[in-house]
C-alpha positions as CSV (number, residue, x, y, z in Angstrom):
1,M,76.6,152.6,104.7
2,K,76.7,156.4,104.9
3,K,73.8,156.4,107.4
4,F,75.6,153.8,109.5
5,I,78.8,155.8,109.6
6,A,76.8,158.9,110.5
7,F,75.2,156.9,113.3
8,L,78.6,155.8,114.7
9,G,79.7,159.4,114.6
10,R,76.7,160.7,116.6
11,L,77.2,157.7,119.1
12,N,80.8,158.7,119.6
13,D,79.8,162.3,120.3
14,I,77.3,161.2,122.9
15,I,79.8,158.9,124.6
16,R,82.3,161.8,124.8
17,T,79.8,163.8,126.9
18,F,79.9,161.1,129.6
19,P,81.8,162.0,132.8
20,K,85.3,160.4,132.9
21,K,84.3,157.6,135.3
22,E,81.2,156.6,133.3
23,Y,83.2,156.9,130.0
24,W,85.8,154.4,131.0
25,G,83.1,152.2,132.6
26,F,81.2,152.2,129.4
27,L,84.3,151.3,127.3
28,G,85.0,148.4,129.8
29,L,81.5,147.1,129.4
30,V,81.9,147.2,125.6
31,A,85.2,145.3,125.9
32,V,83.7,142.6,128.1
33,A,80.7,142.3,125.8
34,G,83.1,142.0,122.8
35,L,85.2,139.4,124.5
36,S,82.1,137.4,125.5
37,V,80.9,137.5,121.9
38,L,84.3,136.3,120.7
39,V,84.4,133.4,123.3
40,I,80.9,132.4,122.3
41,A,81.8,132.5,118.6
42,V,84.9,130.3,119.2
43,K,82.8,127.8,121.2
44,V,80.1,127.7,118.5
45,N,82.8,127.3,115.9
46,N,84.2,124.3,117.8
47,L,80.8,122.8,118.1
48,V,79.9,123.0,114.5
49,S,83.3,122.4,113.0
50,L,85.6,119.3,112.6
51,E,89.3,119.0,112.6
52,T,90.2,117.3,109.3
53,P,93.5,116.1,107.9
54,V,95.2,117.9,105.1
55,V,98.1,117.0,102.9
56,G,101.3,118.3,104.4
57,G,104.0,117.6,107.0
58,Q,106.9,115.2,107.1
59,I,107.9,112.0,108.9
60,T,111.5,111.0,109.4
61,E,111.8,107.5,110.5
62,G,114.9,105.4,111.3
63,I,115.1,101.6,110.9
64,I,117.8,99.1,111.7
65,G,119.4,97.5,108.6
66,T,119.7,98.5,104.9
67,P,117.2,97.3,102.3
68,R,118.5,95.0,99.5
69,F,115.3,93.8,98.1
70,I,112.5,96.4,97.9
71,N,110.6,93.7,96.0
72,P,107.5,91.9,97.2
73,I,108.7,88.4,96.1
74,L,112.3,88.8,97.4
75,A,111.9,90.9,100.6
76,I,113.3,89.0,103.5
77,S,114.6,91.5,106.1
78,D,112.5,94.1,108.1
79,A,114.2,96.9,106.2
80,D,113.1,95.2,102.9
81,R,109.6,94.6,104.0
82,D,109.2,98.2,105.4
83,L,110.1,99.8,102.1
84,T,108.2,97.2,100.1
85,A,105.0,97.9,102.1
86,L,105.2,101.6,101.2
87,V,106.0,101.2,97.5
88,Y,103.9,98.2,96.5
89,S,100.3,97.0,96.8
90,G,98.6,93.7,96.0
91,L,95.3,92.5,94.7
92,M,94.0,92.5,98.2
93,R,95.1,94.5,101.3
94,K,95.1,93.5,105.0
95,T,93.4,95.9,107.4
96,P,94.1,96.6,111.0
97,D,90.7,95.0,112.0
98,G,92.0,91.7,110.6
99,Q,90.0,91.7,107.4
100,I,91.3,91.2,103.8
101,T,89.8,93.9,101.5
102,P,90.2,94.6,97.8
103,D,93.1,96.8,96.8
104,L,94.2,96.6,93.1
105,A,91.3,94.3,92.7
106,E,87.9,95.9,92.5
107,R,86.2,92.7,93.6
108,Y,86.7,88.9,93.6
109,E,84.6,85.7,93.3
110,I,85.2,82.3,94.9
111,S,83.8,79.2,93.4
112,D,81.4,77.0,95.5
113,D,84.0,74.3,95.8
114,G,86.6,76.8,97.1
115,L,89.1,75.8,94.3
116,S,89.0,78.9,92.1
117,Y,89.4,82.6,92.8
118,T,88.7,85.2,90.2
119,F,89.9,88.8,90.6
120,F,88.7,91.8,88.7
121,I,91.3,94.6,88.5
122,R,90.2,98.2,89.1
123,K,90.1,100.4,85.9
124,E,91.9,103.1,87.9
125,A,94.7,100.9,89.2
126,V,98.0,102.2,87.9
127,F,101.7,102.0,88.7
128,H,103.8,105.0,89.8
129,D,104.6,105.8,86.2
130,H,100.9,105.9,85.5
131,K,100.8,102.8,83.4
132,P,97.8,100.5,84.1
133,V,98.0,97.4,86.2
134,T,96.9,94.5,84.1
135,A,96.4,90.7,84.3
136,D,99.9,90.3,82.7
137,D,101.5,92.0,85.8
138,I,99.6,89.7,88.1
139,I,100.6,86.5,86.2
140,F,104.3,87.7,85.9
141,T,104.6,88.3,89.6
142,I,103.0,85.0,90.7
143,T,104.9,82.8,88.2
144,T,108.2,84.5,89.0
145,A,107.6,83.8,92.7
146,Q,106.9,80.2,91.8
147,N,110.2,79.8,89.9
148,T,112.3,77.4,91.9
149,M,115.5,78.9,90.6
150,L,114.7,82.3,92.1
151,K,114.3,80.9,95.6
152,S,111.6,83.4,96.6
153,P,110.6,83.4,100.3
154,R,107.0,83.6,98.9
155,K,107.3,80.4,96.8
156,T,105.6,78.1,99.3
157,N,102.5,80.4,99.3
158,W,102.0,79.7,95.6
159,E,102.9,76.0,95.3
160,G,100.2,74.1,93.4
161,V,98.4,77.3,92.3
162,E,97.7,77.9,88.7
163,V,97.0,81.4,87.4
164,E,95.5,82.3,84.1
165,K,94.5,85.5,82.2
166,L,90.8,85.8,81.4
167,D,91.1,89.3,79.9
168,E,93.2,92.4,80.4
169,R,91.7,93.1,83.9
170,T,90.7,89.6,85.0
171,V,92.8,86.8,86.4
172,K,91.8,83.4,87.8
173,F,93.6,81.3,90.3
174,T,93.0,77.5,90.6
175,L,93.9,75.5,93.7
176,K,94.4,71.8,94.0
177,Q,92.4,71.7,97.3
178,P,90.5,74.3,99.3
179,Y,92.8,76.6,101.2
180,A,91.1,78.9,103.8
181,S,94.0,81.4,104.0
182,F,94.5,81.8,100.3
183,L,93.2,85.4,100.2
184,E,96.0,86.3,102.7
185,N,98.6,85.4,100.0
186,T,97.0,87.9,97.5
187,V,98.2,90.8,99.6
188,M,101.6,90.3,98.1
189,G,102.7,93.3,96.1
190,I,102.5,93.3,92.3
191,L,105.5,94.0,90.0
192,P,105.1,95.8,86.7
193,A,105.9,93.1,84.2
194,Y,107.0,95.5,81.5
195,K,109.9,96.6,83.8
196,W,111.1,93.2,84.8
197,K,110.2,90.7,82.1
198,E,113.4,91.2,80.1
199,L,115.6,90.1,83.0
200,S,116.7,86.5,83.3
201,I,116.3,84.7,86.7
202,D,120.0,85.0,87.2
203,E,119.8,88.7,86.7
204,F,116.6,89.2,88.7
205,S,118.2,89.4,92.2
206,F,120.9,91.8,91.1
207,S,118.8,94.3,89.2
208,D,118.8,98.0,90.3
209,L,115.0,97.7,90.3
210,N,115.3,95.9,93.6
211,T,116.3,99.1,95.3
212,N,114.7,101.7,93.0
213,G,111.5,100.0,91.8
214,I,108.1,101.1,90.7
215,G,105.0,99.9,92.4
216,S,101.4,100.9,92.9
217,G,101.5,101.5,96.6
218,P,100.8,104.6,98.7
219,Y,104.3,106.1,98.3
220,R,106.8,106.2,95.5
221,I,110.5,106.7,95.6
222,K,111.5,110.3,95.0
223,K,115.2,110.2,95.9
224,I,117.9,107.8,97.1
225,S,120.8,109.3,99.0
226,K,123.9,107.0,99.2
227,K,127.0,106.9,101.3
228,S,130.5,106.9,99.7
229,S,130.4,103.1,99.9
230,G,127.3,103.1,97.7
231,I,125.0,101.9,100.5
232,P,121.8,103.9,100.8
233,A,121.8,106.4,103.7
234,Y,118.1,107.3,103.3
235,Y,115.1,107.1,101.0
236,E,112.9,110.1,100.3
237,L,109.3,109.1,99.4
238,E,106.4,111.1,98.2
239,P,102.7,110.3,98.2
240,F,101.2,108.7,95.1
241,K,98.2,110.8,94.0
242,Q,96.6,107.8,92.2
243,F,96.8,105.3,95.0
244,V,93.5,103.4,94.9
245,F,92.5,104.5,98.5
246,G,93.2,108.1,97.8
247,K,96.3,110.3,98.0
248,P,98.1,109.9,101.4
249,H,98.1,112.9,103.7
250,I,101.8,112.9,104.7
251,K,103.6,115.0,102.1
252,E,107.1,113.5,102.7
253,I,108.5,110.4,104.3
254,I,112.2,110.0,104.8
255,I,113.5,106.6,105.9
256,Y,117.1,106.5,107.4
257,F,119.1,103.4,108.0
258,Y,121.2,102.5,111.0
259,P,123.4,99.5,111.8
260,N,122.1,98.9,115.3
261,E,119.6,100.1,118.0
262,K,122.2,102.1,119.8
263,E,122.8,104.4,116.8
264,L,119.1,104.4,115.9
265,L,118.2,105.7,119.4
266,A,121.1,108.2,119.4
267,A,119.6,109.7,116.1
268,L,116.2,109.8,117.7
269,D,117.6,111.6,120.7
270,R,119.4,114.1,118.6
271,G,116.3,114.9,116.6
272,D,117.7,113.5,113.3
273,I,114.6,111.4,113.1
274,N,111.3,111.6,114.8
275,Q,110.1,108.0,114.7
276,A,111.6,104.5,115.3
277,P,110.0,101.1,115.2
278,A,110.6,97.9,117.1
279,I,112.7,99.3,119.9
280,S,113.7,97.2,122.9
281,P,111.4,97.4,126.0
282,E,114.2,98.7,128.3
283,N,114.7,101.8,126.0
284,A,111.0,102.7,125.7
285,A,110.8,104.8,128.8
286,D,113.3,107.3,127.5
287,F,110.9,108.4,124.8
288,K,107.6,108.7,126.6
289,N,107.8,112.4,127.0
290,G,108.9,115.5,125.0
291,S,108.2,115.4,121.3
292,H,107.5,111.6,121.2
293,R,105.0,109.1,122.4
294,I,105.0,105.3,122.6
295,S,102.5,103.3,120.6
296,S,102.5,99.6,121.1
297,A,100.6,96.4,120.1
298,V,100.8,92.8,121.1
299,L,102.5,90.7,118.4
300,P,101.2,87.3,117.3
301,R,104.3,85.6,118.7
302,V,104.2,83.0,121.4
303,F,107.4,82.4,123.5
304,G,107.7,79.3,125.6
305,L,109.6,76.3,126.6
306,F,109.4,73.5,124.1
307,F,110.3,70.1,125.3
308,N,112.2,67.4,123.4
309,Q,111.2,64.1,125.0
310,S,113.6,62.2,122.6
311,Q,116.6,63.9,124.2
312,A,115.4,64.4,127.8
313,S,113.2,61.5,129.2
314,V,112.2,63.6,132.3
315,F,109.6,65.3,130.0
316,T,107.7,62.1,129.5
317,D,106.5,62.6,133.1
318,K,103.5,65.0,132.7
319,S,103.9,66.1,136.4
320,V,107.3,67.6,135.5
321,I,105.8,69.8,132.8
322,K,102.8,70.7,135.0
323,A,105.2,71.8,137.8
324,I,107.2,73.9,135.4
325,D,104.1,75.6,134.1
326,L,103.0,76.4,137.7
327,A,106.4,77.7,138.8
328,V,107.5,79.9,135.9
329,D,106.7,83.5,137.0
330,K,105.3,84.9,133.8
331,N,104.3,88.2,135.4
332,R,107.9,88.8,136.7
333,I,109.3,88.1,133.2
334,I,106.9,90.6,131.7
335,K,107.8,93.2,134.3
336,E,111.5,92.7,134.5
337,V,112.4,91.5,131.0
338,L,109.7,93.3,128.9
339,S,109.3,96.4,131.1
340,G,105.5,95.7,130.9
341,Y,105.4,95.5,127.1
342,G,103.9,92.0,126.9
343,V,101.1,89.7,128.0
344,S,101.2,86.3,129.5
345,V,99.8,83.4,127.6
346,N,98.8,79.9,128.6
347,G,98.3,78.2,125.2
348,P,99.7,77.9,121.7
349,L,97.6,80.7,120.2
350,P,98.4,84.5,120.4
351,I,95.9,86.8,122.1
352,G,93.1,87.6,119.6
353,F,94.2,85.1,117.0
354,G,91.8,84.0,114.4
355,E,88.9,86.4,113.6
356,S,89.6,88.2,116.8
357,V,89.0,85.1,118.9
358,V,90.7,85.2,122.3
359,L,91.5,81.6,123.2
360,S,94.6,81.8,125.3
361,G,94.0,83.1,128.8
362,T,96.2,85.7,130.5
363,E,95.6,84.4,134.0
364,N,97.7,86.0,136.7
365,T,99.4,83.6,139.1
366,V,100.5,84.1,142.6
367,P,104.1,82.9,142.7
368,E,104.2,81.7,146.3
369,T,101.0,79.7,146.0
370,A,102.0,78.3,142.6
371,V,105.4,77.2,143.9
372,D,103.9,75.3,146.7
373,E,101.4,73.7,144.4
374,A,104.2,72.7,141.9
375,K,106.2,71.1,144.8
376,E,103.1,69.1,145.8
377,V,102.6,67.9,142.2
378,L,106.2,66.6,142.0
379,N,106.0,65.0,145.4
380,K,102.9,63.1,144.5
381,A,104.6,61.9,141.3
382,G,107.4,60.4,143.4
383,W,110.1,63.1,143.0
384,K,112.1,63.4,146.2
385,P,115.1,65.6,147.1
386,G,118.5,63.9,146.8
387,K,121.6,64.6,149.0
388,D,122.3,67.8,147.1
389,G,118.7,68.9,147.1
390,I,118.0,68.1,143.5
391,L,114.9,66.0,143.0
392,E,115.3,62.3,142.1
393,K,113.0,59.5,141.2
394,Q,113.3,55.7,141.1
395,I,112.2,54.5,137.7
396,K,111.9,51.0,136.4
397,D,112.9,50.1,132.9
398,T,111.1,47.6,130.7
399,K,112.9,44.8,132.4
400,G,111.9,45.9,135.9
401,K,115.3,47.1,136.8
402,K,115.3,50.3,139.0
403,S,117.5,53.3,138.3
404,T,117.7,56.8,139.8
405,T,116.8,59.7,137.5
406,R,117.7,63.2,138.5
407,L,115.4,66.1,137.6
408,Q,117.9,68.0,135.5
409,F,118.0,69.3,132.0
410,S,119.4,72.1,129.9
411,I,117.5,75.1,128.3
412,S,118.8,76.2,124.9
413,T,118.0,79.7,123.7
414,G,119.3,82.6,121.6
415,D,121.9,85.1,122.8
416,T,119.5,88.2,122.8
417,P,119.2,90.0,126.1
418,E,115.5,89.3,126.3
419,L,115.9,85.5,125.9
420,Q,118.9,85.3,128.2
421,K,117.1,87.2,131.0
422,T,114.0,85.1,130.6
423,A,116.1,81.9,130.8
424,E,117.7,83.1,134.0
425,I,114.4,83.8,135.7
426,I,113.1,80.4,134.6
427,K,116.2,78.8,136.0
428,E,115.7,80.6,139.3
429,N,112.0,79.6,139.4
430,L,112.8,75.9,138.8
431,L,115.8,75.7,141.1
432,A,113.3,76.6,143.9
433,L,111.5,73.4,143.1
434,G,114.6,71.3,143.2
435,M,115.4,71.1,139.5
436,A,119.0,71.4,138.2
437,I,119.0,73.7,135.1
438,E,121.8,74.5,132.7
439,I,121.4,77.4,130.3
440,K,123.0,77.2,126.9
441,T,122.9,80.3,124.7
442,F,123.7,80.5,121.0
443,E,124.0,83.1,118.3
444,L,120.6,83.0,116.5
445,G,122.1,81.6,113.3
446,T,123.9,78.9,115.2
447,L,120.8,78.2,117.2
448,N,118.8,77.5,114.1
449,Q,121.4,75.5,112.2
450,E,123.2,73.5,115.0
451,V,120.5,73.2,117.7
452,I,117.0,73.5,116.2
453,Y,117.6,71.9,112.8
454,P,119.1,68.7,114.3
455,R,116.8,68.8,117.3
456,E,119.8,68.9,119.7
457,Y,118.2,70.3,122.8
458,D,116.5,69.2,126.0
459,A,114.2,72.2,126.3
460,L,114.2,75.1,123.9
461,L,113.2,78.7,124.9
462,F,112.0,80.1,121.6
463,G,109.2,82.0,119.9
464,Q,106.7,81.1,117.2
465,I,105.4,83.8,114.8
466,I,101.8,82.8,114.1
467,G,100.3,85.0,111.4
468,Q,97.6,82.8,109.8
469,G,96.0,79.5,110.3
470,T,98.4,77.5,108.2
471,D,101.3,78.5,110.5
472,L,99.7,76.3,113.1
473,F,100.3,73.3,110.8
474,V,104.0,73.9,110.4
475,F,104.5,74.3,114.1
476,W,102.3,71.5,115.4
477,H,101.5,68.8,112.8
478,S,103.4,65.5,113.4
479,S,104.6,65.6,109.8
480,Q,106.7,68.6,110.8
481,R,108.6,66.9,113.7
482,N,111.8,66.6,111.8
483,A,113.8,69.2,110.0
484,P,113.1,71.3,108.0
485,G,109.7,71.2,109.8
486,L,109.1,73.6,112.7
487,N,107.4,71.3,115.2
488,I,110.1,72.1,117.7
489,A,108.1,70.4,120.6
490,M,108.4,67.1,118.6
491,Y,104.6,66.9,119.2
492,T,102.6,63.9,117.9
493,S,98.8,63.6,118.1
494,S,96.6,62.1,115.4
495,K,93.6,64.0,116.8
496,T,95.5,67.3,116.6
497,D,96.8,66.5,113.1
498,K,93.2,66.0,111.9
499,I,92.1,69.3,113.4
500,L,95.0,71.2,111.8
501,E,94.2,69.6,108.4
502,E,90.6,70.7,108.8
503,I,91.6,74.3,109.7
504,I,93.5,74.7,106.4
505,K,90.3,73.8,104.4
506,T,87.6,75.5,106.6
507,T,86.5,78.8,105.2
508,D,83.6,79.4,107.5
509,P,84.7,81.8,110.3
510,E,82.6,80.2,113.0
511,L,83.7,76.7,112.2
512,R,87.4,77.9,112.1
513,R,86.8,79.4,115.5
514,Q,85.6,76.1,116.9
515,K,88.5,74.3,115.4
516,Y,91.0,76.8,116.8
517,R,89.5,76.1,120.2
518,A,89.6,72.4,119.8
519,F,93.3,72.6,118.7
520,E,94.3,74.7,121.7
521,E,92.4,72.4,124.1
522,E,94.3,69.3,122.7
523,V,97.7,71.0,122.9
524,R,97.1,72.2,126.5
525,K,95.9,68.8,127.5
526,D,99.0,67.0,126.0
527,A,101.4,69.7,127.4
528,P,104.3,69.5,124.9
529,A,105.4,73.0,125.9
530,V,105.0,75.6,128.6
531,F,103.7,78.9,127.0
532,I,104.9,82.1,128.6
533,Y,104.3,85.4,126.9
534,S,103.6,87.4,123.8
535,P,105.8,90.5,123.4
536,E,104.6,93.9,122.2
537,F,105.7,95.8,119.1
538,I,107.0,99.2,120.5
539,Y,106.9,102.1,118.2
540,V,108.3,105.6,119.1
541,V,106.3,108.1,117.0
542,S,106.0,111.9,116.8
543,K,103.4,113.4,119.2
544,N,101.9,115.1,116.1
545,L,101.2,111.9,114.3
546,K,97.5,111.0,114.0
547,G,95.6,108.2,112.3
548,L,98.0,105.4,113.4
549,N,96.4,102.0,114.0
550,L,98.6,99.1,115.2
551,N,95.9,96.5,115.5
552,N,96.5,93.0,114.1
553,L,100.2,93.4,113.5
554,T,102.0,90.2,112.3
555,L,105.2,91.9,111.1
556,P,106.6,95.3,111.9
557,S,105.9,96.4,108.3
558,D,102.2,96.0,109.0
559,R,102.3,99.3,110.8
560,F,102.0,100.8,107.3
561,L,98.8,99.0,106.4
562,E,96.9,102.3,106.6
563,I,99.6,104.8,106.2
564,H,97.4,106.6,103.7
565,K,95.3,107.6,106.7
566,W,98.2,109.0,108.8
567,Y,98.4,112.8,109.1
568,V,100.3,115.5,111.0
569,E,98.5,118.7,109.7
570,T,94.9,119.6,110.0
571,E,92.3,122.3,109.3
572,K,88.9,123.0,110.8
573,I,85.8,123.0,108.6
574,W,82.2,123.4,109.5
575,K,80.3,120.1,109.6
576,I,77.9,121.2,107.0
577,F,80.7,121.5,104.5
578,Q,82.2,118.1,105.3
579,K,82.5,115.7,102.4
580,N,80.8,112.4,103.0
581,D,82.4,109.4,101.4
């Protein structure tokens, strides 16, 4: 070291003997060389290093509504489901790629006949208070959900299913018949039996555990701040270190609650929160810049016109439905109503439904050509303009007596801006063909109870949420034509019924794919409805947020499927020091 210092001293003495011009030139050369070395070092560092997430940062998210049941067997609102998804975990977990993967379960076995499922609980699976998850917790959760007196929204998922304890970490489910979607039911969160078992069914729904519970999910409740009324203002959550997929990266999540979208967006604009889910399309553009970005994903919801032939006989004429299908300007609806946040559909299945199978097309129509074609279809079927321009047709009854039928009907729908605007565009499209349309709007509760339940509508503009194969059964099987069934098109087809029954039992992915295709082809051929669009889930998030994956959303709460992979803070490490999982 002494020799090196002496060398630098002699070098400095030599440099000082340089003429002034050469002296400064030499120093400049040294500076350039030093800067070049620094730039090269930075580039080399970037080439050999990786940006990796670290624990830290905060998310403040606002949602509409206040949770009442942060409880996997009682959760019914979006607010309930959002908090439940963060706090609880199930035997299995849905992934953004559409798969079902073990969560609290280490593995599972399915019997050859498809009637029994055996789950083996991980040794390391624990609740937020560090007590182990056992077979008793699984059995308690399922049998409580099955209790008729509780009226759990999950009850139907577990009807006819027997559950038994094989040992402390092994449970067996026995089904009465093969059920291809059974694994999807096992993503339901598990309750700690030792916390709940002393409660009677009458006390269950009123327990404080419903708003301050203990789960085994990625986050646990750290603090609840309440308003003077006692209603929660926000929840503060912290990562659970012993979460089976590893400790989440986000150090703190605060969930605020707002009564409506107007107040939610105002809070976002003020900076009180930095994220907001499920916002309306018309408001999305306001948050595309600055400290936010928009993430969106197509939801498995199919909106369309569902026809009730029992109430409006004009729909027994297939040419009428074909003309409507041609004339409805789906692209205009997506542009003007959804601000581009949606896709057109031409069949009963959402885009990408069923093992990532795209069955419904998103063909773009040219309105002018389509309208001319629709008019020709109606003309060939005998529909001619009356004195007032509305199409009419001479129809014979069973006795051969002729009567004039006008092409007029009503469209019933909800009173949300999206549905009302869509109905107005459809009315305009169909008026151009010579159809007389009346729009009837109802508050959503009234629509369900007084219109849909008694089937009191000509045509219904509505949406179906299709999350798994069995949903097709409740929407399209003939046994569901009458209330409380959800076959709102009043559709009857013995061939389609058989396909739907087979879908429920078929576990082979390729065979299910074939049956989905067969189902869709039958429905499109029979034309009990005109399918219009699938909307997108619109999520305003912080620009700093990384790791978000919105694929395969069924419900808004599914955005949290991989929240343990989200991060906002990073560090760079050399690739050679990276840990390989």
